[in-house]
N, C-alpha and C positions, 0 to 999 in steps of 0.2 A: 221556740216556735220555728217552723221552717220558713225561711225567707222566700219571697216570691219575686221573680224578675220577669220581665217580658221576654227577654232572650238570654240564654246562657250559651256562651261560646266555650267549647272544650278544646283547649290548645291555644297557647299564647305565642305562637310563631308568626310568620309573616301573614298567612291567610287569616288566622284568628284575630290578630290585631287590626288588620285591614277591615274585616267585617265589623269589629267593635267600634272602629273609628266612624264608619258610616252610620251605624246604629246609634251611637252617641250623638252625632250631629242631627239625627232624626228624632232626638229627644226620647229615645227608648231606654228604659231602665235595663241595663245590660251588665252581666257579670262575665269576666274572663277567668277561666280556671287554667292555670299555667303550671305544668309539671316541670318546666325548665329543661326540656330535652330537644332543642332544635336540631334538625338533621344536619345543618351546615356548621355546627359548633366546631368541628376540627379545622375549618378553613380560617385563615387569617384575613382574607378579603373575599368580597363577592364582586362579580363582574357582570356586565351586560344589562344592568339596570340603569336606564337613562337618568342622568343627574346624580346617581349614587354609585357609579362605577368605581370599584376599588375600595369601597367603604367596608369597614369591619362588620361582620354579621352581628357581633355583640353590640356594637355601637348603634347599628341600624335598629335592633330590637329595643334598645334603651330609649332611643328617640321615639319610637312607636308607642312605648308605654307612657312616655310623658305626654304625647299627643292625645291619647284616649282619655287620660286623666282630666284634661281640660274640659271635656264634655261630660264629666260625671260618671264615666264608666269605671266600675270597680274591677280590680284585678286581685286574685288571691293565688298565692303560691301553694298549690295543692294538686292532688290527682283525682280525677273522676274515676271511681272504681265500679260504679254501676249506674244505669239509667233505667227507670221503669216508667210505665204510663203510656200515654198516647191519647187518642180521641176518646172523650168520655161520653156519657149519655146525652149531654147537651150539644154534642157536636164540636166542642172546643177541645183543643189540644192542651194537655196538662201533664207535664213530665216532672219526675222527681230525680234529681241528680245526687247520688251519694258520693261524698268525698272521703279520701283516705283519712283525713283528720277526724272523721266522725260527723262532720257537718252535713246537713241536707239542705238543698235549695230546690225551688220549684221554678218552672219556666213554661211559658206558652209556646215558645219556639226554641229550637236547638241548632247550633252550628257545630259540627264535629270537624275539628281541624287538628286531629291528633297525629297526622303525618305518617312517616314510616321509619324503620330502622334499616341501616345498611349492614348486612352481615358479610364481613370481609373473608376472603380466602384464608385458610389456616396455614399461611406461609410465614415463618418467623421474620419479624421486622415490618410486615405490611401494616398491621394495625398501628404500630408505633409511629410510622411515618405518613400515615394517611392524612391527606390535606396539606402536606408539605411538598414532598417530591414523589409520593405515591398518590395518584390522582384517579378520578373516574370520569370526569366530564371535560372534554376539550373546549366546549363553549364557555365553561367556567374558568378554566386555567390555561387553555392552550396558548394564548398570546404571551403569557408570562414565562412560558418555558419553550417558546418557539425556537426552532433550529437546533435544539439540543438532541443528543442521542436518546431516542425513546425505546422503551420496552413495553410490550403489551402482554399481560398474563391472561391466557385463555382459561376461563372457568367452564365454558361450554363452547359448542360450535358457533354460537352467536358472537364469540370474541372476534371472529373474522370481520364483522362489520365495524367493530371498534378499531381494529388494526388498520383497516382501510380508511376510516374517517380521520384518524389522527395524522395521516400523511399530508393533510392540508396545512399542518403546523410544523412538520419536520419531514425531511426526506430520508432521514436515517432512522428507520423503524425496524425493530426485531420483534417477531411474534413468537412468544414462548408457548408451545402447545400444552405444557404442564401435564395435566391429567387427561387431556383430549387426545385421542388417537388420530394419527394422520389420516386414517381411513375414513374418519368422520367428515373430513373436508371434501366438498364436491369438486368436480372438475372446474366448474365456474369459479368457486372460491380460489382455487389454485391459479387460474388464469388471471384473476383480478389482483391477487397478491403479487404475482410476478410482474404484472403491468405497472403496479404501484411501486415496485422495487423493494417490497417488504421481504426481509430475510426470515424464513420459517425455521424454527429450532425445535425439534422434538425433544422429549425428555422432561422429567419432573423437576420443577424448581424447588430447591431445598432452602433457600434463604436469600437475603440481600447482603450486599457488601456496603458498609457505611464507614466513611473516613471523615474525621473532622466535622461530624454531625451533618453529613450530606451523603446522599446516595451516589455510589460510584460504580456499582455493578450488580449483576444478578448471577447467583451461584446455582448451578444444577446439581442434582443428586450424585452425578458421576464425578463431581469435582471441577468440571469446567466452569469458567467464569466469563461472562460477557460484560464488557464495559458499557454501562448505561447510567445516565444521570436523572432520568425520569422513568417511572413505571406506571402505566395505566392498568387499572384493574376494573372488573365489573362486579361490584358487590351484589349479593343476593338481596333483593328488596323484600322486607318483611312489613307489609302494611299493618298499621295499628288500627284494625277494624273491629276489635272485640266489642266495643260499645255499640257499634252499628249492628253487629250480629245479634246482640241481646235484644235490640229493638225490632229485629226481624227484617232489616233492610235486605233487599235482594242484591246479591253480589254477582259479578261476572269474572271469569278467569281470563287472565292475560299472561303473556310470557314472563311478566314481572310480578305475579301475584294476583290475588282476588281483590277487586275494588268494587265499590257500590255502583249500582246502576243509577245514573243521575240525568237530569235534563240540562239545558244550557245554563241554568242558574245554579246548578249544584244540588237541586232538590232531589232527595232520595225517594225510594218507593214507600217510605214511611211518612205519612202526613205530618207536617210540622218539623221535619228534620232535613237539614241541608249538610252537605259535605263540601269541604274546600281544601285547596292545597294538595299535598301529597296523600291526604286521606282519600282523595278521589282519583288519583292517578300517579304513576311513577315519574313522569317527565315534567312535573310542575316545577319550573324554576322559580326563584324568588319573585321575579316580575310577574309571572303567571299566577303565582299564589296570591299576590296582592290583588290582582284583577279578579280572581275567583272569589276572594273574600268580599270584595266590593259588590260583585253581582249578587252573591247570596244575600248580603245585608239589604240591598235595595229590593230584592224580591220579597224578603221577609217583611220589611216595613210596609210595602204595598199590600201584601196579603193581610196584615194586621189592620191596616186602615179600612179595607173593604169589609173584613170580618166584623169589626166593631160597628161600622155604619149599618150593615145588614141587620145586626142584632138590635140596634137602636130603632130601626124601621119596624122590626117585628114587635117590639114593645109598644 
């Protein structure tokens, strides 16, 4: 028989666990479906989360799983492969979530916290060192690598912003244009780069120089090497919005992919469905994802309370 929950949370990262914690404390029968693919898995530490600064992401999630279990929330290691349903003839939301294991579960409300995947530039060595000395977010890692020689790998003209931003953490910054033509930079870009003291290097990057398991340089296709100990890249964000699309959620295009249209609580345009964390936006850091999950859960609980009271009045 298909098991029924009040809420199914798809995604067991920060946003999903935060939503599950609030729902569990609100005495809602809740299931978390966790495929085990957190975006920050390559990172050894997470920063900028008050009272958890420097904590391992793996440890953070392990503590979160322990916390939700205290309130009776169930967690299953599985993948949601399809979701069907929505508002039925009685006006109630009724969703069926199909899991990769073959199990089916039903829910009155859904939290989609499936996050996104970072698609890295196809430069040899980048993927292997991502989260170590190949980084993407200065707010996450800038303090730890401050004052070292930085490189910034351009994957589009938007790389100018990243090159300018990281000068807050180092004054020795080299901007590698890679596959971006110098003509794509505006006069304003060039003025700002010059004012910030950023060295602009044209030419394709062929690979990284690594010695004793640490980055020591960036090698161009023409053989030239620039000594660098940190390389910032801008991965292409690939939102995991497949389930939301199946449900008919409205999406809006951004420079970082298509994300669901949501209100302040994460409610999507599909009745009964919320999005949280990187499933609703590119820039949701761990601390933001936790807050987003909390807001979604509080909104869901409040809606269920009123829905059930209204149903009781009608009877």
